[in-house]
N, C-alpha and C positions, 0 to 999 in steps of 0.2 A: 533420678534423672529421666527425663522423658525421652523415650526412644520412638522415633517416628517409623511407621511402617512404609517401605518402599515398594513399588511394583517392580517387577522384573524387566519391564519394557526397555526403559532407558539403559539398564545394564546390559541386556541382550544386544541392543543397538551399539553400545559402546565396544563390547567384545568383538562384534562383527566388524566395526571399523578398524580396530586394532588387528584383527585377523587379515583383513584384506591387504594391509601394508606389510605385515611381517611374516604371514604363513609361507610366502615364496622362499624366504631365507631358510625356514625349517625344512622345506622340501629338498633343499640342497643336501641336507644331511640325513635324508630318510633312512640310509643304510645304518648309520650310527644309531639313529632312534630305534630302528627295528632290533638292533643288537641290544640296546638298553631294555627293550620291551621283552626279549627272550630271557635275559637274565633276570628281570622283574618276575617273569612267570616261574623260573627255576627257584627264586628266593621265596616266592609265595607257597610252592609246593613244599619246601623244606620247612617253612614255618608251620604248615598244617601237621607235618610229622613231628615236630618238636615235643609235645606233651606225651606221646605214646610210650616212650621208654618208661616214663614215671608210672604209667598205668600198669605196666608189666611188674615193676617193682611192688606196687601195692596188691595186684591181683594174683601174682604168681609166687611172691616171696614173702611179703609181710602179712597179708590177709588172704591166703590162698582161696581162690574161687574155682570150683570145680571146672567150669567151661574153659577158664583160662588156663588152668593146670593141665587139662587134657591136651589142649592145643600145644603148649610148650613142650610136653612129653613126647609130642609126635615129631619134634625137630631133632635132627641129628646133633651130636656133640654136647648140647645143653640138656638133653632128656635126662631127668632124674638127677641133675647135678646142679645144685643151687649156686655153687661158687662160679661154675662156667657161665650159668645164666646171668649172674650179677656182672661178671666181667664182660660179657657180651653186650648187656644193656648200657654199661658205662661206655664202652667203645662205640656203640651206636650213638650215644649223646654227643661224644666227641666228633664223630663223622659228621653229624647233623650241624654241630656248631661251626666246623670247618667249611662245609659247603654253604651254609648261610652267609659266612662272612665273605667267602669268595665270591658268591653271587652278588651280594651287596656292593662289594668293591668294585666289580666290573660294571654293574649298572650305574654306580656313582660316577665312575671315570667316563663313560660314554655320555652320561647326562651333563657333567661339567664341561666336557670337550664340546658338546653341541652348544651349550649355554654361552660358553666364552666366545665362541665363533659367531654366534648369532648377534651377541652384544657388540662385537666389533663391526659387523656388517651394518647393523641398525645404526651405530654412532656414525659410521662413515657416510651412510645415506642422509642422516640428519645434518651432519656437518656440510656435506655437498650441497644440500638443499638450502641451508641457511646462507652459504656462500653465494648462491644465486638469486636470493630475494632481493627486492628492489630497496633503494635507499628509503622510500617511505616506510617500509617495514622497520628497518633498522633504526630509523629516527624515533619510532614510536616504542621501541623495545629497550629494556635495559640489558646491558652485557651480562650482568649477574644472573638474570632470569635464563637467558640462553645457555650460559655455563652450566647452570643447575639442571637444565634439560638434557645437556650432552653428558653430564657425568652421573649425578644421583639417580635421576629418573630413568636413564638407560639401564642401570644395574637393577633397579627395582622391576623393570620391564622384563628382565631375564626371568624373574620369579613367576611372572604370568605366562611367559612363552614356554619355558622349559621346566625349571626346577619345580615349581608348585604344580604345574600340569601334570608332569610325570609322577610326582608324589601323590597326586590326587588319584591318578590311575592306579598307582601301586597299592595305596590303602583301599581303594574300592575293590580291587582284585582279591586282596587279603580278606576283606569282609565278606565278599560273596563266597569264597572258597570255604571259609570256616563256617558260614551259616549253612551251606550245603551239607557239610559233615555233622553238624549239630542237628539238622533235620533228620539225617540218617540215624543218629544215635536216639534222639527223643524229640518228636515233633512238638509236643506240648511245651516242653521247656524251652525249645528254640523260638517258638512263637512269643512266649513271655519275655524272652531276652530282647527281642527286637521290637517289642511293643512301645518301647520309649522313643524309637527312632523318629516317629512323626512329630512328636513334641520337640525333638532336638532340631529338627528340620525347620520348624516354625521359628523357633528362637534364633537359629543361625540367619534366617532370611530377615528377621526383624533388625538384628544388630548389624548385618553387613552393609545396609544403606547408611546408617549412622556413622560406622567406621569409614566408609568411603568419603562422607562429608567432611569428617574431622581431618582425614588424611589430606584431602584437597586443600584445606585451610592451611595445614601444617606445610605442605610443599610450597604453597604460595608465600608463606612467611620465610621459609628457608631461601626461596629465590630472592626475596628482598634483601635478605642478610648477605647473600652472596654478591648481589649488586652493589650494596653499600660498601663491602669490603673492597671489591675490585676498584671502585671509583675513588674511595678515600686513600687507599694504599698507593694507587697510581698518582694521586695529587698530594702525597706526604709533605712535599716542600711547601705547598700553599697552606696546609693544616698547620705546620709547625711555624711558618712565617707569621701567620695571624694568631699564634698561640691558641689554637682552638682544640687541642688535644682532649681536654675536659669535656668540651662541648660535644665532640664526635663520640667520646666514650659514652656519654649519657644518651645520645641518639642511638647508638649501637645497642646500649643495654636494653632500651625500650623495645627495639625490634627483636632482641635476642629473648626477652621474657615473653613477648607475644608468641614467638615460635615455640618456646618451651611450654606455654600453656596450651597451644594447640596440639603439641605432641603428647602431653599428659592427658588431654581428653581422648585422643586416639588410644592410648595405652590403657586408660581406665575403662573404656568401652571394651577392649579386648579382654581385660581380666574379669570384667562383668560377665562376658560371654563364657569365659572358662569356668567361672564360679558356678554359674547355672548349669553348664554341662556336667560338671563334676557331681552336683547335687542330683540331677536326673539320673545319671549313671549309677550312683550309689543306690538309688531306689530300685533300679532294674536288677542290679547285683544282689540286693538283699531278697528281692522276690524270687530270683532263680535258686538261691542257696536254700530258702525256706521250702520251696517245693521239692528241691533236689534231695534234701535230707529225707523228706518223707518217702520219696521213691526209692531211696536206698534201704530204708527200713521195711519197706513194702516188698523188697527183693526185686523190683523192676530194674534197677541200676546197681551195679557193683560199686565199691568205693573208688575203684580206678576209674570207672566210667564218669563218676562225679568229678573226680579230679581232672580228667580230660576235658569235661564239659566246662568246669570253672576255669581251667587254663584258656580254653576257646573264648570263654566269656570275657575274661580280661583282654585277651588278644583281640576279640571283636570290638570291645569298647575303646581299645586304644586307638585303632583307626578312626573311629567316630570322633574321639577327642581331638586327634590330629586333624581330622577334616574340619572341625570347628576353628582350630588354629590357622589352618590353611585358608579359611574364609577370610580372616584378618589379612594375611599376606597377600591374597589375591586381590582383596579390596584395594589395599595400598598400591599394589603393582598395576591395577586397572587405572587408578588415578594417574600414575606416571605414564602409562601408555596413552591415556587420553591426551596428556599434555605434549607427548612427542607427536602423536598423530595430528593434533590441532596445527602444529608447525608444518608437518609434511603436506597437509591439505590446503595450505595456503598458496595460491598460484602467484608467481612473480608478476607484478605489474608490467615490468619491462622485460621482455624475452623475445627470442628470435621469432620472426614471422615464418609461417610454414614454407613459404617459398624464398626465405632469405639466402642470400648467396655470400660466399667468402669474397671480401673485398681484396682485389689485386693491388699491386702498388699504386698509391694515390698520388696525384700532383699535389693536392692540399688546397684546392679552391673551396673556401667555406662560403656558404651563402645562407642567410636567415631570410625566409620568405613569408612576410606577414605573420610572424610568430607571436602568439599570445600564450601566456602561462600563468597559472595560479597554483599555489600549494594548497590553499584553501578556497573552496568555491566562493564567489563573489568578492574575492580580494585579489584581483590581478596584480602580478609582479611585473609582467611585460604585456604590452598592448601593441599588436600589429607591427612588430619590430621587423625591419628589413635593412640588411647591409651585406656587404661582401668583403671577404678577406683573400687577396690574391696570393698565389704561391710566391714565396720570397718576401712578402710584405708583412710588416709589423703594424698592428692596429691596436692603439690603446684605448682602454674603456675606463673612464673616470666617473665619479659620482659619489654622492653621500652614502653613508652606511645604510644598508637595507633598500638601496635603489634597484637592485637587481643585477649588479655586474656579475657576481659569482654564479647566478642562475644561468648566465649565458654560457659559462663553462660546463655546468651540470647538464645543459641540454646539448652541448656539443659532444660530450662523452656519453650521452644518452642514459644518464642516471635517471632522467625523467623524460617524458614525451610532451610536446607542446599540446596545449588544449586546442589551439588552432594553428594553421599554418604548417610549413615545413622547415626542417633543417637540412641542407644539401651539402654534400662534398663531391666535387667534380661533376656537379649537375644531377646527382643521384640522391634521392631521399635516403638518409642514414638508416631508416627503418628497413630498407631493403637489404642491408648488409647484416651479417651475423655480428653479434655483440663483440665477441672475441676478436674477429678480424677488424672490426672498426677501432676498437680501443688499442689494438697492436700498433695502429699507425699514428697514435697520439701520445706525446710525452707531456708530462705535467710537473711543474715546480710549484707547490703550494706555498701559502703563507707560513705554516708550520709544518715542515716535512717529517713524516713519520718514518723512523728507522726501526728495524726489528732488532731484537736481542740476539744479534749474531755478529759476525766479523764485519769489518768495513769492506772486505772483498765480497762477501756474501751479500751485503746490502746493496752495493753497486751492481753486482751480477743480477740482481733482482730485475733490473731494467732489461736485460737481454741474457737469458740463461745460457745462450751459446757463445757469449763474449769470452775471449781468451784473457788470460792475466796480462798479456802484453797490450791488448786493446784497453783494458781497464786502466792500466797504468797511464797510457797515452791520453786517455779521456780525463783522467785525474789531473795530469799536468795542464791540459787545456782549461780545466775548471779551477785553477789555482788551488787544487786540494792535495797534490802530491807532497809538497813540502812538509805540511803539517802531518799527514798520514805517516810519512817516513819517521817523523819524531815520536809517534806513538809507541808505547812499550813493545808491542808485537807488530808494528807497521801494518801492513794491510790485514793481518790476521788478528788485530786487536779487537776484542768484543766491545761493542758500543753500549751495552746495557739497554734496558727496556725503553723504547721510544728515543734511543740514542742519548740516554741521560748523561753518559760520560763525555760527551762532546759539548762544545759551546754551540750557541745558536748559529753562528756564522759557520762553524765547521759542519754542522748538520746541513745547512743549506748548500754548501759546496759539495758535500757528498751527494745530495739530491740532484745537483746540477750535474755532477759526474754521471750519476745514474741515467739522466735524461740523455747526456751526450752518447753514452754507450748504446742507448735505445735507438738513437739517430733516425727519428721519424720525420715524415714531411710536415706534420702539424705539431705546433707547440702551444701549450697553454700555461701562461705564468699567472699565478693568482697571488698578488702582493708578495712577491718573493724576497722583498727587502725590508718588509715591515719589521719593526722592533730590533733592528740590528744596529750595532754601534758603528761609528763612522769608519773605523779601520775594516771591519767586517764588510760594511756596505761597499767599500771601494773595490775589495777583492771580488765580491759577488757580483757587482755591476760589471766588472771587467770580464768576469767568466760569462755572464748572460750575453754580453755583446758577441762573444765567439759562438755561443749556443744557438742564437737566433738566426745566425747568417744562413741565407738560403731557404729558410722554412716559412710557411704561413704561421704567423704568430698572433695569438690573441693574448694581449697584455692587459690584465686587470690590475689597476694601481690607484692609490691616492697621490702618488708622488708626481706632481706636475712637471718637475724637472725631468724625470724619467719619460714620462708621457710626451714631452716636447720633442724627444729625440726619435718617436716613432714616425712611421710614414704618414699615418693619419691618426686623428684622436676623435673618439666618440664620447659624448657625454650621455650618461644613462640617469634619467630623471623622471620620476614619477611614471614609470613604466614605458617611457619613450627613450629612443635612441637618436640622438642628434649629432651630426658631424659638425666639429668646431672648425673654425678657420684659423689661420696662424695668428692673426691679430687678436683673437679671443684669448689664446694662450699667453700672449705677450702682456695682456692687461690683468695683473694679479688681482686688483680690487674687483674687477668684473667676474674673474673666475671664482673668487670667494663667494660672491653673490649668487653665482650660477650653482656652485656646489652647495651652498647653504651651510658651509662649515669651514673650519680652518683647513688649510691644505696640508693636513698631517695625516699619518697612517691611522687606519681604523678598519673596522670590519665592512666587508661589502654585502 
């Protein structure tokens, strides 16, 4: 397999970007990180002491060495008492093991504590940012990709920010400490032991770039799988209606296999790195043992010294091997960090102006002043559109599918800004208001109302979080919803299922109308609220809408000419233009069909 050598520039820039966004979270927990560092230092010192009891067993008990024996005999209690000496050595080994375990436990506890807290804060920041990104961003992204970044990527990022970073520091500290002791014992052997380190460093650098590339592909494939699952499971009725289970299984299998292959490549690279590291370390170990035995025979080292040195050598190479493994983890975590940062660095196209003010209670006079808009450059949807909707007035907008009717609603809610012209409410450009205060004064009943997987009460309450149960019930009566809600298994506490799946289309619309009534805003946007309803449901919804629009400035987007005719005024949206229709135009069905260019039935705007 060909492994490409990567320069460190891109990686360094990437880590710097990640650090800029996430290090402030780590600073919140610097006391816990400092505690973890102290316990790490304690564990390192204990690790350095671990082989010394064995040296005493060799040099003072099994193969007595004059210098060691003389030192032991100078100690109280164990002097000239082999049994006491062995008992003391065993006790010291037990104390070292207990201390090492305690230090490692405390270090792991503080590390995990910081890691979990940082993950929670980063996930919150990412979710908060995604909530505020513009519709143009969400239109271009799959839900599955965003879910993957909010879940799997964030957990991998913890490895980069806390877990792997502290392990890297821990293993580096152990490595340095043991190397110092080895240099004190025998400089020549110590230098031979670390002679393999440059070769290992070069190997790690060569592999890390390839592992990052493979991991990036794997995370991309996993995001695609998550998107496919989220979309298809939410549309399970359509899948089963068209008997496309086998087709979807085949599509999923292709994506699943692609993800598996990408994952196998990353795993294969990791194990190739581990294999090379093991071979290089074996060469280093063999060289040290060969020279070490010669030094023992020459009397330069005692057998116990060689045992300690060999133990240190094993302990020294263990951090090096772990550092190679951490390289793989860090490479994967860095990819996930890049994916998260790439979202956090996207600025919302629609956001509050620096001098935006909170909109006070509005009267609700809407004005479009020479508004032009295009989703894509050179493909205008609206051209120099001007009209006014006065408080208490209902203005219907009709037109063919794709004519731009729903775009009027999107501009009113400021999901997009006009490319030219202004949208005004009460004579003020809506860009001068904060987004939240603007949208708080507009109620919407869309063509397909989205309900959350919560109770009926909670879904209605979403319109006004401060509404009381009594207000909700009163609004439900006005919306012709109270009767059917009471017949549900748990009444207002009945869970409606994801997107309101346990309710009929008409019931969902009446819950949405109730939500709008509870909200009670001066401006109302109705976007095909009766499309796809049966006659009975339509009658009840139409009756509820009549009460809902009373006294409000209402923008009513519809294909229904009968409903449009009851509005105070009717506007035709055609080829980017908005034209007010006269009463005689509405009365001439043939003329209206020619003007609309389609049958006067429901469809998409």
